[in-house]
TORPA-4810 file (N, C-alpha, C, O; in nm, 3 decimals):
<nodes>
NODE_1_-8.820_9.982_19.575_-8.874_9.887_19.670_-8.950_9.778_19.595_-9.007_9.806_19.489_M
NODE_2_-8.952_9.658_19.646_-9.017_9.545_19.581_-9.162_9.534_19.624_-9.208_9.426_19.659_R
NODE_3_-9.235_9.643_19.620_-9.374_9.640_19.664_-9.456_9.542_19.581_-9.535_9.468_19.640_L
NODE_4_-9.443_9.538_19.447_-9.521_9.439_19.372_-9.488_9.296_19.415_-9.578_9.213_19.425_P
NODE_5_-9.362_9.268_19.439_-9.324_9.133_19.483_-9.384_9.102_19.620_-9.429_8.990_19.645_A
NODE_6_-9.385_9.203_19.709_-9.444_9.181_19.841_-9.594_9.157_19.829_-9.648_9.071_19.899_L
NODE_7_-9.661_9.230_19.741_-9.805_9.212_19.722_-9.833_9.072_19.668_-9.926_9.005_19.714_I
NODE_8_-9.753_9.026_19.571_-9.771_8.890_19.517_-9.749_8.788_19.627_-9.825_8.692_19.639_I
NODE_9_-9.645_8.808_19.707_-9.618_8.716_19.816_-9.734_8.714_19.915_-9.774_8.608_19.964_S
NODE_10_-9.787_8.832_19.945_-9.898_8.838_20.040_-10.024_8.774_19.983_-10.104_8.718_20.058_L
NODE_11_-10.043_8.781_19.850_-10.155_8.710_19.788_-10.140_8.559_19.808_-10.237_8.490_19.840_L
NODE_12_-10.020_8.511_19.788_-9.993_8.369_19.811_-10.018_8.333_19.956_-10.078_8.230_19.987_T
NODE_13_-9.972_8.419_20.045_-9.991_8.396_20.187_-10.139_8.394_20.222_-10.183_8.310_20.300_V
NODE_14_-10.215_8.486_20.165_-10.359_8.491_20.193_-10.426_8.362_20.149_-10.516_8.312_20.216_A
NODE_15_-10.383_8.308_20.036_-10.438_8.181_19.989_-10.403_8.068_20.085_-10.487_7.985_20.117_T
NODE_16_-10.277_8.066_20.129_-10.233_7.962_20.222_-10.299_7.975_20.359_-10.315_7.875_20.430_L
NODE_17_-10.337_8.095_20.397_-10.396_8.116_20.528_-10.522_8.034_20.548_-10.550_7.986_20.658_A
NODE_18_-10.597_8.017_20.441_-10.719_7.938_20.450_-10.688_7.791_20.481_-10.772_7.719_20.534_A
NODE_19_-10.567_7.749_20.446_-10.528_7.609_20.467_-10.485_7.581_20.609_-10.501_7.469_20.657_C
NODE_20_-10.432_7.682_20.679_-10.379_7.660_20.812_-10.257_7.571_20.807_-10.199_7.554_20.700_G
NODE_21_-10.217_7.513_20.919_-10.102_7.425_20.918_-10.124_7.307_20.824_-10.235_7.254_20.812_P
NODE_22_-10.017_7.267_20.757_-10.025_7.160_20.660_-10.036_7.023_20.728_-10.111_6.937_20.682_V
NODE_23_-9.963_7.003_20.835_-9.964_6.878_20.911_-9.990_6.909_21.057_-9.966_7.022_21.101_R
NODE_24_-10.038_6.812_21.134_-10.050_6.836_21.277_-9.915_6.876_21.335_-9.814_6.813_21.304_P
NODE_25_-9.913_6.977_21.417_-9.790_7.023_21.479_-9.708_7.115_21.392_-9.609_7.172_21.440_G
NODE_26_-9.744_7.132_21.265_-9.667_7.216_21.175_-9.665_7.361_21.222_-9.569_7.433_21.197_E
NODE_27_-9.769_7.402_21.290_-9.774_7.540_21.337_-9.675_7.569_21.448_-9.644_7.685_21.471_G
NODE_28_-9.626_7.468_21.516_-9.532_7.489_21.626_-9.601_7.552_21.744_-9.723_7.572_21.744_G
NODE_29_-9.523_7.584_21.845_-9.577_7.647_21.965_-9.573_7.798_21.950_-9.466_7.853_21.926_S
NODE_30_-9.684_7.864_21.964_-9.682_8.010_21.952_-9.612_8.074_22.071_-9.618_8.024_22.184_P
NODE_31_-9.547_8.184_22.046_-9.479_8.262_22.148_-9.537_8.403_22.143_-9.566_8.454_22.035_V
NODE_32_-9.554_8.463_22.257_-9.604_8.601_22.263_-9.505_8.694_22.193_-9.390_8.703_22.235_S
NODE_33_-9.548_8.765_22.089_-9.458_8.859_22.023_-9.401_8.966_22.118_-9.283_8.999_22.110_P
NODE_34_-9.485_9.019_22.207_-9.436_9.121_22.301_-9.331_9.061_22.394_-9.227_9.122_22.417_V
NODE_35_-9.358_8.943_22.448_-9.262_8.879_22.539_-9.130_8.852_22.469_-9.023_8.876_22.525_A
NODE_36_-9.136_8.803_22.346_-9.014_8.772_22.272_-8.932_8.899_22.246_-8.811_8.900_22.269_L
NODE_37_-8.995_9.004_22.200_-8.923_9.129_22.173_-8.865_9.190_22.300_-8.759_9.253_22.296_A
NODE_38_-8.934_9.172_22.411_-8.889_9.234_22.536_-8.771_9.164_22.602_-8.703_9.226_22.684_N
NODE_39_-8.745_9.039_22.571_-8.633_8.972_22.638_-8.498_9.005_22.576_-8.394_8.974_22.635_I
NODE_40_-8.498_9.069_22.459_-8.372_9.096_22.390_-8.298_9.214_22.452_-8.360_9.315_22.488_L
NODE_41_-8.165_9.201_22.464_-8.085_9.313_22.517_-8.061_9.418_22.409_-8.086_9.394_22.291_P
NODE_42_-8.013_9.531_22.450_-7.976_9.636_22.354_-7.856_9.588_22.273_-7.761_9.534_22.331_A
NODE_43_-7.859_9.606_22.142_-7.742_9.570_22.060_-7.622_9.655_22.101_-7.637_9.766_22.152_P
NODE_44_-7.503_9.603_22.078_-7.379_9.674_22.112_-7.381_9.815_22.053_-7.406_9.834_21.934_A
NODE_45_-7.355_9.914_22.139_-7.347_10.052_22.095_-7.479_10.126_22.087_-7.481_10.245_22.056_G
NODE_46_-7.590_10.058_22.114_-7.721_10.122_22.108_-7.779_10.133_22.248_-7.745_10.056_22.338_L
NODE_47_-7.866_10.230_22.266_-7.931_10.251_22.396_-8.040_10.147_22.418_-8.101_10.097_22.324_R
NODE_48_-8.064_10.118_22.543_-8.173_10.027_22.577_-8.304_10.086_22.527_-8.329_10.206_22.539_S
NODE_49_-8.385_10.001_22.471_-8.511_10.045_22.412_-8.622_10.044_22.515_-8.617_9.970_22.613_A
NODE_50_-8.724_10.128_22.492_-8.844_10.114_22.573_-8.901_9.974_22.549_-8.867_9.910_22.450_P
NODE_51_-8.986_9.927_22.636_-9.045_9.795_22.616_-9.119_9.785_22.482_-9.169_9.885_22.429_P
NODE_52_-9.124_9.664_22.430_-9.199_9.639_22.307_-9.347_9.668_22.332_-9.396_9.658_22.444_A
NODE_53_-9.413_9.704_22.227_-9.557_9.730_22.237_-9.630_9.642_22.137_-9.578_9.610_22.030_V
NODE_54_-9.750_9.602_22.174_-9.834_9.528_22.080_-9.861_9.620_21.962_-9.883_9.740_21.979_A
NODE_55_-9.860_9.563_21.843_-9.880_9.642_21.722_-9.998_9.588_21.643_-10.015_9.467_21.629_A
NODE_56_-10.079_9.679_21.591_-10.191_9.635_21.508_-10.142_9.604_21.366_-10.024_9.622_21.336_D
NODE_57_-10.231_9.559_21.282_-10.194_9.516_21.146_-10.130_9.630_21.068_-10.032_9.608_20.997_V
NODE_58_-10.183_9.751_21.078_-10.128_9.864_21.003_-9.986_9.897_21.047_-9.901_9.927_20.963_A
NODE_59_-9.959_9.891_21.177_-9.824_9.918_21.226_-9.726_9.810_21.181_-9.614_9.841_21.142_E
NODE_60_-9.768_9.684_21.187_-9.683_9.575_21.142_-9.653_9.590_20.993_-9.538_9.577_20.951_V
NODE_61_-9.756_9.617_20.914_-9.736_9.632_20.769_-9.638_9.745_20.740_-9.549_9.728_20.656_Q
NODE_62_-9.651_9.856_20.807_-9.563_9.971_20.782_-9.417_9.936_20.814_-9.327_9.972_20.738_K
NODE_63_-9.395_9.866_20.923_-9.257_9.830_20.959_-9.200_9.725_20.865_-9.083_9.733_20.827_E
NODE_64_-9.280_9.627_20.826_-9.230_9.523_20.736_-9.200_9.577_20.596_-9.101_9.538_20.535_L
NODE_65_-9.286_9.665_20.547_-9.270_9.717_20.411_-9.184_9.842_20.405_-9.136_9.880_20.298_A
NODE_66_-9.165_9.907_20.519_-9.088_10.030_20.519_-9.170_10.153_20.486_-9.118_10.265_20.486_G
NODE_67_-9.298_10.133_20.458_-9.390_10.244_20.432_-9.533_10.193_20.444_-9.559_10.074_20.425_R
NODE_68_-9.624_10.283_20.475_-9.764_10.245_20.488_-9.824_10.213_20.352_-9.794_10.279_20.252_A
NODE_69_-9.908_10.111_20.348_-9.973_10.069_20.223_-10.106_10.004_20.259_-10.109_9.896_20.319_D
NODE_70_-10.217_10.069_20.223_-10.349_10.019_20.259_-10.376_9.880_20.203_-10.436_9.796_20.271_A
NODE_71_-10.333_9.855_20.081_-10.353_9.721_20.021_-10.273_9.615_20.097_-10.321_9.504_20.117_E
NODE_72_-10.152_9.651_20.139_-10.072_9.558_20.220_-10.139_9.525_20.351_-10.134_9.411_20.397_G
NODE_73_-10.204_9.624_20.413_-10.277_9.600_20.538_-10.390_9.501_20.514_-10.408_9.407_20.592_V
NODE_74_-10.465_9.520_20.406_-10.576_9.428_20.375_-10.524_9.286_20.354_-10.587_9.190_20.396_R
NODE_75_-10.410_9.274_20.290_-10.354_9.141_20.264_-10.308_9.073_20.393_-10.326_8.952_20.410_R
NODE_76_-10.248_9.150_20.482_-10.208_9.092_20.611_-10.330_9.050_20.693_-10.328_8.947_20.760_L
NODE_77_-10.435_9.130_20.686_-10.559_9.092_20.755_-10.614_8.963_20.697_-10.657_8.874_20.771_E
NODE_78_-10.613_8.951_20.565_-10.663_8.830_20.499_-10.576_8.709_20.531_-10.624_8.596_20.534_A
NODE_79_-10.448_8.733_20.555_-10.355_8.624_20.587_-10.366_8.582_20.733_-10.297_8.489_20.777_A
NODE_80_-10.451_8.649_20.809_-10.478_8.613_20.948_-10.360_8.638_21.042_-10.320_8.551_21.119_D
NODE_81_-10.307_8.762_21.035_-10.208_8.803_21.133_-10.275_8.800_21.270_-10.375_8.869_21.292_L
NODE_82_-10.222_8.721_21.360_-10.286_8.704_21.491_-10.239_8.806_21.593_-10.320_8.861_21.668_R
NODE_83_-10.108_8.831_21.596_-10.051_8.927_21.691_-9.925_8.986_21.631_-9.862_8.926_21.544_E
NODE_84_-9.888_9.104_21.679_-9.763_9.165_21.638_-9.707_9.250_21.750_-9.781_9.299_21.836_G
NODE_85_-9.576_9.268_21.748_-9.509_9.355_21.844_-9.392_9.422_21.775_-9.331_9.366_21.684_A
NODE_86_-9.362_9.543_21.819_-9.252_9.621_21.763_-9.169_9.677_21.878_-9.221_9.722_21.979_I
NODE_87_-9.036_9.672_21.859_-8.945_9.733_21.955_-8.832_9.799_21.876_-8.787_9.746_21.774_R
NODE_88_-8.787_9.915_21.924_-8.684_9.991_21.853_-8.571_10.030_21.948_-8.594_10.066_22.064_R
NODE_89_-8.449_10.022_21.895_-8.331_10.071_21.966_-8.268_10.181_21.879_-8.282_10.179_21.757_W
NODE_90_-8.199_10.276_21.943_-8.132_10.382_21.868_-7.996_10.407_21.929_-7.971_10.375_22.045_A
NODE_91_-7.908_10.466_21.848_-7.773_10.495_21.894_-7.717_10.615_21.822_-7.789_10.685_21.750_G
NODE_92_-7.589_10.640_21.842_-7.526_10.757_21.779_-7.517_10.742_21.627_-7.522_10.632_21.573_P
NODE_93_-7.505_10.856_21.561_-7.484_10.862_21.416_-7.595_10.796_21.336_-7.570_10.742_21.228_D
NODE_94_-7.717_10.799_21.387_-7.832_10.746_21.314_-7.846_10.594_21.319_-7.923_10.537_21.242_G
NODE_95_-7.775_10.529_21.409_-7.788_10.384_21.423_-7.926_10.351_21.479_-7.968_10.407_21.580_A
NODE_96_-7.996_10.259_21.412_-8.129_10.216_21.457_-8.148_10.069_21.427_-8.104_10.019_21.323_R
NODE_97_-8.213_10.000_21.518_-8.253_9.861_21.496_-8.398_9.848_21.538_-8.438_9.895_21.645_V
NODE_98_-8.478_9.785_21.453_-8.619_9.760_21.482_-8.643_9.612_21.469_-8.597_9.548_21.374_T
NODE_99_-8.717_9.555_21.566_-8.762_9.417_21.556_-8.913_9.418_21.543_-8.983_9.493_21.610_I
NODE_100_-8.962_9.333_21.454_-9.105_9.309_21.440_-9.125_9.159_21.461_-9.071_9.077_21.387_V
NODE_101_-9.202_9.124_21.562_-9.234_8.984_21.588_-9.383_8.966_21.561_-9.466_9.042_21.611_V
NODE_102_-9.414_8.864_21.482_-9.554_8.838_21.447_-9.591_8.695_21.482_-9.504_8.608_21.493_T
NODE_103_-9.721_8.672_21.499_-9.772_8.537_21.520_-9.884_8.513_21.420_-9.975_8.595_21.406_R
NODE_104_-9.874_8.398_21.350_-9.966_8.362_21.243_-10.034_8.230_21.277_-10.009_8.172_21.383_W
NODE_105_-10.118_8.183_21.187_-10.184_8.054_21.209_-10.093_7.937_21.172_-10.124_7.823_21.207_S
NODE_106_-9.982_7.962_21.101_-9.893_7.853_21.064_-9.750_7.903_21.040_-9.727_8.022_21.022_S
NODE_107_-9.658_7.810_21.040_-9.517_7.839_21.011_-9.502_7.888_20.867_-9.419_7.976_20.840_R
NODE_108_-9.579_7.833_20.775_-9.569_7.874_20.634_-9.595_8.025_20.620_-9.521_8.095_20.551_I
NODE_109_-9.699_8.072_20.685_-9.730_8.215_20.678_-9.620_8.297_20.743_-9.578_8.399_20.689_L
NODE_110_-9.573_8.254_20.860_-9.467_8.327_20.930_-9.343_8.337_20.844_-9.282_8.444_20.834_A
NODE_111_-9.305_8.227_20.780_-9.186_8.226_20.696_-9.203_8.314_20.573_-9.116_8.396_20.544_T
NODE_112_-9.313_8.298_20.501_-9.332_8.371_20.377_-9.340_8.522_20.395_-9.278_8.597_20.320_N
NODE_113_-9.414_8.566_20.494_-9.429_8.710_20.513_-9.298_8.772_20.561_-9.257_8.877_20.511_V
NODE_114_-9.233_8.710_20.658_-9.108_8.765_20.711_-8.999_8.767_20.604_-8.926_8.866_20.591_S
NODE_115_-8.988_8.658_20.527_-8.886_8.652_20.421_-8.912_8.757_20.313_-8.819_8.821_20.266_A
NODE_116_-9.038_8.773_20.273_-9.071_8.874_20.172_-9.034_9.014_20.221_-8.985_9.096_20.143_A
NODE_117_-9.056_9.040_20.348_-9.020_9.172_20.403_-8.869_9.192_20.399_-8.823_9.300_20.360_A
NODE_118_-8.792_9.092_20.438_-8.647_9.105_20.439_-8.590_9.120_20.299_-8.493_9.193_20.278_A
NODE_119_-8.650_9.052_20.203_-8.597_9.053_20.067_-8.635_9.177_19.986_-8.583_9.197_19.877_E
NODE_120_-8.725_9.259_20.038_-8.761_9.384_19.967_-8.641_9.473_19.942_-8.634_9.541_19.840_Q
NODE_121_-8.547_9.472_20.034_-8.429_9.557_20.023_-8.349_9.525_19.897_-8.275_9.610_19.847_L
NODE_122_-8.363_9.404_19.844_-8.286_9.363_19.726_-8.319_9.445_19.602_-8.243_9.443_19.505_L
NODE_123_-8.430_9.514_19.601_-8.465_9.599_19.487_-8.395_9.734_19.488_-8.403_9.809_19.391_D
NODE_124_-8.328_9.765_19.597_-8.259_9.893_19.607_-8.121_9.884_19.541_-8.059_9.778_19.542_E
NODE_125_-8.074_9.994_19.482_-7.941_9.994_19.420_-7.833_9.955_19.522_-7.832_10.004_19.635_P
NODE_126_-7.744_9.868_19.481_-7.632_9.826_19.566_-7.666_9.719_19.668_-7.579_9.679_19.746_G
NODE_127_-7.789_9.671_19.669_-7.828_9.570_19.767_-7.783_9.431_19.723_-7.770_9.403_19.604_A
NODE_128_-7.759_9.347_19.823_-7.725_9.207_19.796_-7.782_9.120_19.907_-7.812_9.167_20.016_R
NODE_129_-7.795_8.992_19.875_-7.847_8.898_19.974_-7.746_8.883_20.088_-7.625_8.895_20.068_A
NODE_130_-7.798_8.856_20.206_-7.714_8.840_20.324_-7.778_8.737_20.415_-7.891_8.754_20.460_W
NODE_131_-7.706_8.629_20.442_-7.751_8.527_20.535_-7.635_8.496_20.629_-7.539_8.431_20.587_T
NODE_132_-7.641_8.541_20.753_-7.531_8.514_20.845_-7.520_8.365_20.876_-7.621_8.298_20.899_P
NODE_133_-7.398_8.314_20.878_-7.377_8.171_20.904_-7.423_8.133_21.045_-7.456_8.017_21.068_S
NODE_134_-7.426_8.227_21.136_-7.468_8.198_21.273_-7.619_8.178_21.285_-7.667_8.133_21.390_A
NODE_135_-7.694_8.210_21.179_-7.840_8.199_21.184_-7.888_8.120_21.062_-7.944_8.178_20.969_V
NODE_136_-7.866_7.989_21.062_-7.911_7.910_20.948_-8.063_7.920_20.931_-8.138_7.928_21.028_P
NODE_137_-8.106_7.921_20.805_-8.248_7.930_20.777_-8.300_8.072_20.771_-8.418_8.094_20.742_G
NODE_138_-8.213_8.170_20.798_-8.258_8.309_20.792_-8.246_8.361_20.649_-8.176_8.303_20.566_S
NODE_139_-8.315_8.470_20.623_-8.306_8.538_20.494_-8.284_8.685_20.522_-8.346_8.743_20.610_R
NODE_140_-8.194_8.743_20.445_-8.166_8.883_20.468_-8.112_8.951_20.345_-8.087_8.888_20.243_G
NODE_141_-8.095_9.081_20.359_-8.038_9.163_20.253_-7.962_9.276_20.319_-7.983_9.308_20.436_A
NODE_142_-7.872_9.335_20.240_-7.790_9.443_20.295_-7.752_9.542_20.187_-7.746_9.508_20.069_R
NODE_143_-7.727_9.663_20.231_-7.668_9.767_20.149_-7.552_9.822_20.230_-7.570_9.867_20.343_I
NODE_144_-7.433_9.818_20.172_-7.315_9.875_20.237_-7.295_10.017_20.187_-7.363_10.060_20.094_D
NODE_145_-7.203_10.088_20.246_-7.172_10.222_20.198_-7.203_10.328_20.302_-7.211_10.298_20.421_G
NODE_146_-7.223_10.451_20.257_-7.241_10.561_20.351_-7.374_10.555_20.428_-7.384_10.612_20.536_P
NODE_147_-7.475_10.487_20.373_-7.604_10.473_20.443_-7.640_10.324_20.452_-7.733_10.279_20.385_R
NODE_148_-7.567_10.249_20.534_-7.587_10.104_20.538_-7.724_10.065_20.594_-7.781_10.132_20.680_P
NODE_149_-7.775_9.954_20.540_-7.901_9.897_20.587_-7.888_9.745_20.587_-7.819_9.688_20.503_Q
NODE_150_-7.953_9.682_20.682_-7.960_9.536_20.689_-8.103_9.497_20.719_-8.171_9.563_20.796_L
NODE_151_-8.149_9.389_20.658_-8.275_9.327_20.698_-8.246_9.179_20.719_-8.163_9.121_20.649_T
NODE_152_-8.315_9.119_20.813_-8.295_8.977_20.841_-8.425_8.920_20.896_-8.490_8.981_20.981_L
NODE_153_-8.463_8.800_20.847_-8.585_8.737_20.895_-8.562_8.589_20.922_-8.470_8.527_20.868_S
NODE_154_-8.647_8.536_21.007_-8.646_8.393_21.039_-8.781_8.363_21.101_-8.843_8.451_21.160_R
NODE_155_-8.825_8.240_21.089_-8.948_8.202_21.158_-8.918_8.087_21.252_-8.827_8.007_21.229_S
NODE_156_-8.997_8.080_21.356_-8.993_7.970_21.452_-9.138_7.934_21.479_-9.211_8.011_21.540_V
NODE_157_-9.181_7.817_21.433_-9.321_7.781_21.444_-9.404_7.888_21.375_-9.370_7.931_21.265_G
NODE_158_-9.513_7.930_21.438_-9.599_8.030_21.375_-9.554_8.175_21.398_-9.627_8.269_21.367_P
NODE_159_-9.434_8.193_21.452_-9.383_8.327_21.478_-9.284_8.370_21.371_-9.192_8.296_21.336_N
NODE_160_-9.305_8.490_21.318_-9.210_8.553_21.227_-9.127_8.653_21.305_-9.180_8.726_21.389_G
NODE_161_-8.996_8.655_21.278_-8.905_8.749_21.344_-8.835_8.827_21.234_-8.774_8.768_21.145_I
NODE_162_-8.843_8.958_21.239_-8.787_9.045_21.136_-8.708_9.157_21.201_-8.756_9.222_21.294_F
NODE_163_-8.586_9.180_21.152_-8.504_9.292_21.198_-8.473_9.383_21.081_-8.448_9.338_20.969_F
NODE_164_-8.475_9.513_21.108_-8.426_9.614_21.014_-8.325_9.698_21.090_-8.355_9.751_21.197_R
NODE_165_-8.203_9.711_21.035_-8.099_9.793_21.096_-8.057_9.899_20.996_-8.043_9.872_20.877_A
NODE_166_-8.037_10.019_21.046_-7.995_10.131_20.962_-7.882_10.204_21.030_-7.876_10.211_21.153_E
NODE_167_-7.792_10.257_20.950_-7.679_10.331_21.005_-7.567_10.238_21.049_-7.561_10.122_21.007_G
NODE_168_-7.479_10.289_21.134_-7.362_10.211_21.175_-7.394_10.102_21.278_-7.357_10.112_21.395_P
NODE_169_-7.464_10.000_21.232_-7.496_9.883_21.316_-7.421_9.765_21.254_-7.430_9.744_21.133_V
NODE_170_-7.349_9.690_21.332_-7.268_9.582_21.277_-7.351_9.459_21.241_-7.457_9.434_21.298_T
NODE_171_-7.298_9.383_21.145_-7.359_9.254_21.109_-7.370_9.167_21.234_-7.473_9.103_21.257_D
NODE_172_-7.264_9.167_21.312_-7.258_9.081_21.430_-7.369_9.116_21.530_-7.426_9.027_21.593_A
NODE_173_-7.400_9.245_21.544_-7.504_9.286_21.639_-7.641_9.233_21.595_-7.717_9.181_21.676_A
NODE_174_-7.672_9.247_21.465_-7.802_9.200_21.414_-7.808_9.048_21.419_-7.909_8.991_21.460_V
NODE_175_-7.702_8.983_21.378_-7.695_8.837_21.380_-7.715_8.784_21.522_-7.788_8.687_21.543_S
NODE_176_-7.650_8.848_21.619_-7.661_8.803_21.758_-7.803_8.823_21.811_-7.856_8.737_21.882_R
NODE_177_-7.865_8.935_21.778_-8.004_8.956_21.820_-8.094_8.846_21.764_-8.180_8.794_21.835_L
NODE_178_-8.074_8.812_21.636_-8.157_8.707_21.576_-8.130_8.572_21.643_-8.223_8.497_21.669_M
NODE_179_-8.004_8.542_21.670_-7.972_8.417_21.740_-8.047_8.409_21.873_-8.107_8.307_21.905_E
NODE_180_-8.043_8.517_21.950_-8.110_8.521_22.080_-8.261_8.506_22.065_-8.325_8.434_22.141_L
NODE_181_-8.318_8.575_21.967_-8.463_8.568_21.945_-8.505_8.426_21.905_-8.605_8.375_21.955_A
NODE_182_-8.429_8.363_21.816_-8.461_8.227_21.772_-8.449_8.129_21.888_-8.536_8.044_21.907_V
NODE_183_-8.343_8.141_21.965_-8.325_8.052_22.080_-8.439_8.066_22.180_-8.489_7.967_22.232_T
NODE_184_-8.479_8.190_22.207_-8.589_8.213_22.301_-8.720_8.159_22.246_-8.797_8.097_22.320_A
NODE_185_-8.745_8.181_22.118_-8.870_8.132_22.058_-8.873_7.979_22.056_-8.977_7.919_22.083_A
NODE_186_-8.762_7.916_22.025_-8.755_7.770_22.024_-8.775_7.712_22.162_-8.829_7.602_22.177_E
NODE_187_-8.730_7.786_22.264_-8.747_7.740_22.403_-8.885_7.766_22.458_-8.923_7.710_22.561_G
NODE_188_-8.961_7.852_22.391_-9.095_7.888_22.438_-9.086_7.995_22.546_-8.988_8.003_22.619_G
NODE_189_-9.188_8.075_22.554_-9.198_8.180_22.655_-9.338_8.177_22.712_-9.433_8.139_22.644_L
NODE_190_-9.351_8.216_22.836_-9.485_8.228_22.893_-9.558_8.339_22.819_-9.496_8.436_22.775_D
NODE_191_-9.686_8.326_22.806_-9.768_8.428_22.742_-9.793_8.401_22.597_-9.850_8.486_22.528_G
NODE_192_-9.752_8.283_22.546_-9.769_8.251_22.405_-9.907_8.206_22.373_-9.937_8.175_22.258_G
</nodes>
C-alpha cells in the first residue's frame, strides 16, 4: 500500500487547507455528501444498499486508505474535512462497491485527497492506472485477475467522490456510478 505517499499527499493537503480556495468561486458549490451518496442506484448485479450514513473523520480515513491509521486521521482533521458519507453495496461472489463522498474547504483539497486514495492501489502487485473515458478528469487504478479491485476518484467543487470496487464488479458499473455522481454534484443537491 502507498501509505507513505498518502501521508505526504495529506501533508501537502494540510498545508493547502490553510489557504482555502485560491480564487473566488474556486471552491464551487458544496453538495451534501449524504444526499449525493443516497441518490445513486444499485450497480448492476448488486443489491440495493442501505441509505448512506454520515461518517466521521476516522471512518472516512479508513475507507479512503483501506485501513485505519491514526496519523492519517490527524492529517484529515488538519486538512479541514468538513463532512463525509459512506454507502456500500454488495452482491454475489464477494462483489462489493463502496462510495465515500467528502466535502472540503476547496476543490484543491477534494481533488488531492480523493486522487491520493484512488492511486494507493498502484503500489499493489499487478496494479495499473485506470481512467474510464466516460469520466474525464477522474483518477483510478485497477487490479485484474482472480481478486479484481478498482478505485476511482473525481472531485466536483469542494466535494471529493471516491469509489472502491472489489470482486466481480464491472468497469462499466463503477464508471456509470461515477458519471451519475458527477452529474448530480454538478447540478447541485438540496442540503449542501
